[in-house]
N, C-alpha and C positions, 0 to 999 in steps of 0.2 A: 438766477430762475428766471424771476419775471421779474426784468427791470422798471417794467412800464406802469406797475402798482407800486405805490409805496409801501412798505415794510408794516404799517401800521393797518392797512385797511384790506393786504393777503386774507387774514384767517376769516377775518369779518365778510369780506368777498365771497371766499369759499362757503361759508355757510350758508350764505344768502343762494347762493348756486345750488347747493343741496337740499336747499330746504324749497326751492322754484323746481327743481328737478323730480321732489318727491310729491309735490304739489300736484305735478303736471301727471304722473302715472296716475293718483287720485280721479284726476277727471277724464283719462283716456280708459279708468276702467269703465268709466258711464253705469251709473246707476244712482240708487236712490244715497250712498254715500259720496254725494260730491260736495257737500260742506266740510269733510275732513281737509280739503285739498284747501281752503281757506283757514281752518285753525292749524295747518301745516304752516302756510305762509306767514301767520299773525305771529306763531311761535319761531319762525326762522329771521325772521326779523326780529322780536325781541332779543336772541340770541346773539346777532349780530351787531347793535347795537350796544349790549353792553360786552362785548368781547372785543367793540371799538374803544368804549369808555375805558376798561380794565387798560387796552394797550395804553393810555396815554399816561398810566401810573407807574412809580419809581419802584416798583415791586419783581420780586422774582415771578409773579403771577401775570404784571404786566408785560416784562420782556418778553414772555413764552408768547402772551395775545399779539404783542405788535412785532412777531418777528424776528426778535433781536434778545435770542439766547446766546448764554457763555457756553465755555467746552462744558462744565459742570452739569450744567441744565439741559445741554444737548445729549451727554450722557446717561442720564436721568432718564431722558424720552426714549433714547435706544432701548436701554434695558426693561422698559415699562412696553415698546412695541414686542421687544424678543419673548418677553413673559405673554403678553396678549396671544402671540401665534405661537405658540407652544401651548397654550388651553385649547387657543382652537383647533389644531391638532388632537391632542387629545382627546377632546369634546368630540368631535369628527368622526375619531377611530370608536369612541364607545359606540355613538350613534349608530355607525355602520355597523357594529357585531352586532348590538340589541338587536336591528332591524334585519340583520340575516338570521337570526336565532328565532326571531319570532315567524319568519317566512313573510317578511312585509312586502308591500311593493314600493313602499317610499324609503329605498335604502342607498339610492342615485345622490340623492342630492350631498348626503354624507360623503359619496366616494368624491364627488366633485369637490367639497370644500379641501378636504382632506389631499385629493391632487393639486388642488389650487396652492396649498401650505407648504407641501412638498415643493414644490417646483417654485416656486416663492424662495424657499432654502438654497436649492440648487443655485439658482439663478443668483443668489445674495452670493454664494462660494465661489461664482465662475466671476462675480463683479469685484468683489473686498474681499477675496480669499488670498490672494496672492501678489504680493508686491510686485511693482516692476522693476525693470534692470535698473533703469535710469536713478528710481529711488535708491537702493542700495548703493551706489557709486556715488552719491552727494553724500553721504553718511561718512563721512572720515573717523576711523578709528586711532584712537593714539596708538603708538607701540608701547608695548610695558619694558620697564626700567629691566637691566638684569637684576638687580638687587630684589623683585618682584616674583622671580622663578617658582 
């Protein structure tokens, strides 16, 4: 995916980038809260350093922080993301329903979140839902013996 960045640096670099973008958003906002950008950079830097240090440990958390998770850890991560997506969709639906019921003008962000989660689900189904024909050809099934009828 990112061969030019060592695995141990991938998550800390992502954290630092997200913190810089968040800080830039506060600076672009322009106003009396410019100091929040400084706090965002400091917090992102501290978190990136802690994730980098955690990536050097020989533990489950260290493997996750260093982007070197095994299959079990990847499955847990996948299930956690699926649960988070389901909760986001349910919360967006509840928010949309409440906003429509009270005739509020703030209903559209909930609709956008619901649409994005629905689109992501459909994209996942189209990307991962059906195995390729080549995958089935490689999987050779042993023939049943006549005794096992």
